[in-house]
C-alpha positions as CSV (number, residue, x, y, z in Angstrom):
1,M,55.2,-39.0,24.0
2,N,58.6,-40.0,22.0
3,V,59.9,-36.9,20.3
4,I,62.0,-37.5,17.3
5,S,64.4,-34.8,15.9
6,T,64.6,-34.2,12.0
7,A,67.4,-32.7,9.8
8,L,65.7,-29.2,10.5
9,P,66.1,-29.0,14.5
10,E,62.9,-26.9,15.0
11,V,60.8,-29.5,12.9
12,L,59.9,-32.5,15.5
13,V,58.1,-35.8,14.9
14,L,55.9,-36.7,17.7
15,E,54.8,-40.3,18.6
16,P,52.1,-40.6,21.2
17,K,51.9,-43.6,23.9
18,V,49.2,-45.6,22.4
19,F,47.4,-48.0,24.7
20,G,45.9,-51.0,22.7
21,D,44.2,-54.3,22.8
22,S,41.7,-56.4,21.0
23,R,39.0,-53.8,21.4
24,G,41.1,-50.9,19.7
25,F,43.4,-48.2,21.1
26,F,43.6,-44.8,23.1
27,F,46.1,-42.1,23.0
28,E,46.3,-38.5,24.2
29,S,46.6,-36.7,20.8
30,Y,47.3,-33.4,22.6
31,N,48.1,-32.5,26.3
32,R,49.6,-29.0,26.6
33,K,51.7,-29.9,29.6
34,T,53.1,-33.2,28.1
35,F,53.8,-31.5,25.0
36,A,55.7,-28.4,26.6
37,A,57.6,-31.1,28.9
38,D,58.7,-33.2,26.0
39,T,59.3,-30.7,23.4
40,G,60.5,-27.7,25.5
41,L,57.8,-25.4,23.8
42,D,55.3,-23.6,25.4
43,V,52.6,-22.9,22.4
44,E,49.1,-22.0,22.6
45,F,46.6,-23.6,19.9
46,V,43.8,-21.1,18.6
47,Q,42.4,-23.2,15.7
48,D,41.8,-26.5,14.5
49,N,41.4,-27.4,11.0
50,H,40.3,-30.7,9.2
51,S,40.6,-31.4,5.4
52,R,39.9,-34.4,3.4
53,S,41.7,-35.1,0.1
54,A,42.0,-37.9,-2.1
55,R,45.1,-39.7,-3.6
56,G,47.6,-37.4,-5.3
57,V,46.2,-34.3,-4.0
58,L,49.1,-31.9,-3.0
59,R,48.3,-29.1,-0.6
60,G,51.1,-26.2,-0.4
61,I,53.7,-25.2,0.1
62,H,51.7,-22.7,2.4
63,Y,52.7,-20.2,5.1
64,Q,51.5,-17.0,6.6
65,L,53.9,-14.1,6.0
66,V,52.2,-11.9,9.0
67,R,51.2,-13.5,12.0
68,P,53.0,-16.7,11.0
69,Q,51.4,-20.1,12.5
70,G,52.8,-23.1,14.0
71,K,51.2,-26.1,13.1
72,L,50.8,-29.4,14.8
73,V,49.6,-31.9,12.1
74,R,48.5,-35.5,11.6
75,A,46.5,-37.8,9.5
76,V,43.6,-39.4,11.5
77,A,42.6,-41.4,8.3
78,G,44.7,-42.7,5.4
79,A,48.4,-41.6,4.9
80,V,50.1,-38.5,3.8
81,W,53.9,-37.5,3.3
82,D,54.2,-34.3,4.9
83,L,56.8,-31.5,4.5
84,A,58.1,-28.5,6.2
85,V,60.5,-26.1,4.5
86,D,62.5,-23.4,6.4
87,L,61.7,-20.0,4.7
88,R,63.7,-17.8,7.1
89,R,66.2,-16.2,5.0
90,S,68.4,-15.6,8.0
91,S,68.5,-19.3,8.7
92,P,71.6,-21.2,7.9
93,R,68.9,-23.9,6.8
94,F,66.9,-21.7,4.6
95,G,65.5,-23.5,1.6
96,R,66.0,-26.9,3.4
97,W,63.0,-29.3,3.7
98,V,62.3,-32.4,5.7
99,G,59.5,-34.9,4.9
100,V,58.0,-37.7,6.8
101,E,54.8,-40.1,6.2
102,L,51.9,-39.6,8.6
103,S,49.2,-42.0,8.9
104,A,46.5,-43.4,10.8
105,E,48.4,-46.4,11.4
106,N,51.8,-44.7,12.6
107,Q,49.8,-41.9,14.6
108,R,52.7,-39.8,14.4
109,Q,52.4,-36.0,14.3
110,L,54.5,-33.1,12.9
111,W,55.4,-29.9,14.6
112,V,55.8,-27.2,11.9
113,P,57.1,-24.2,14.0
114,P,56.4,-20.6,12.6
115,G,58.7,-19.3,9.8
116,F,58.5,-22.7,7.9
117,G,56.3,-23.6,4.9
118,H,54.0,-26.8,5.1
119,A,52.6,-29.0,2.4
120,F,51.6,-32.5,2.1
121,V,50.7,-35.1,-0.7
122,V,48.1,-37.9,-0.1
123,L,49.4,-41.5,-0.5
124,S,46.3,-43.4,0.3
125,E,42.8,-43.3,-1.5
126,T,41.8,-40.6,0.9
127,A,43.2,-38.9,3.8
128,D,41.8,-37.0,6.6
129,F,44.3,-34.5,8.0
130,L,43.9,-32.4,11.1
131,Y,46.0,-29.1,11.8
132,K,46.3,-27.4,15.2
133,T,47.6,-24.0,14.6
134,T,49.2,-21.3,17.0
135,D,47.4,-18.2,15.2
136,Y,44.4,-17.9,13.1
137,W,44.2,-18.0,9.4
138,Y,44.4,-14.6,7.7
139,P,43.9,-15.2,3.9
140,E,45.4,-11.7,3.0
141,H,48.7,-12.9,4.6
142,E,48.9,-16.4,3.2
143,R,51.6,-16.9,0.9
144,S,53.0,-20.2,-1.4
145,V,56.0,-21.3,-2.8
146,V,55.4,-23.8,-5.9
147,W,55.8,-27.5,-5.0
148,N,58.1,-28.3,-7.9
149,D,60.8,-25.5,-7.4
150,P,64.0,-26.9,-8.9
151,D,65.9,-24.9,-6.2
152,L,64.3,-27.0,-3.5
153,A,64.5,-30.2,-5.2
154,I,61.9,-32.0,-3.1
155,D,61.7,-35.5,-3.8
156,W,57.9,-36.0,-3.6
157,P,56.7,-39.6,-3.5
158,L,54.4,-39.2,-6.6
159,D,55.6,-42.5,-8.7
160,G,55.6,-40.3,-11.7
161,A,52.2,-39.1,-11.7
162,A,51.1,-35.5,-11.5
163,P,49.8,-34.4,-8.3
164,Q,46.2,-32.6,-8.0
165,L,46.8,-29.0,-7.3
166,A,44.6,-25.9,-6.6
167,A,45.0,-23.2,-8.9
168,K,47.0,-21.0,-6.4
169,D,49.3,-23.8,-5.9
170,A,50.2,-24.4,-9.3
171,Q,50.7,-20.8,-9.7
172,A,52.6,-19.9,-6.7
173,P,56.1,-18.6,-7.3
174,R,59.7,-20.2,-6.9
175,L,61.2,-19.6,-3.5
176,A,63.7,-17.1,-5.2
177,E,60.7,-14.7,-6.0
178,A,58.4,-15.3,-3.1
179,E,57.9,-13.2,0.0
180,V,59.5,-15.0,2.9
181,Y,60.7,-14.4,6.6
182,D,63.6,-12.3,7.4
């Protein structure tokens, strides 16, 4: 696996070794030993999630304040622009973000560690998106930051179109008012 650093050192892009020929391809999408050896992280994933979304759907910026989740995410059909935001108030990178395209074609994954918010917007007609999480989902602890917070100044690849949002995402607070990590 090729591990690519980002502007946020804890957030990693992972490229698997893909074996392909005229019949198709094969790769290990996750191997705990390889993940630990290549990233230096020994994490335990406890839940897998799968979402399907249409072009222009924007999900996030989500995080779990209590029992924060690390997420290993990837698109298995279509393409998304995926985002991680540092939400640790004590971090020198608090409020900084990094975005990367994840697609069925590039087969990249993104490691979003605990303490970071996560979001994505769908670039293709539809996208199937998989999440491996290090803790269970607790709806009472879920929080959001509004996607278009001017203080974050996220450069979403929307080509001028308004994203499709869930009501909770449209009504999320700005970072300055949100509950975040210490």
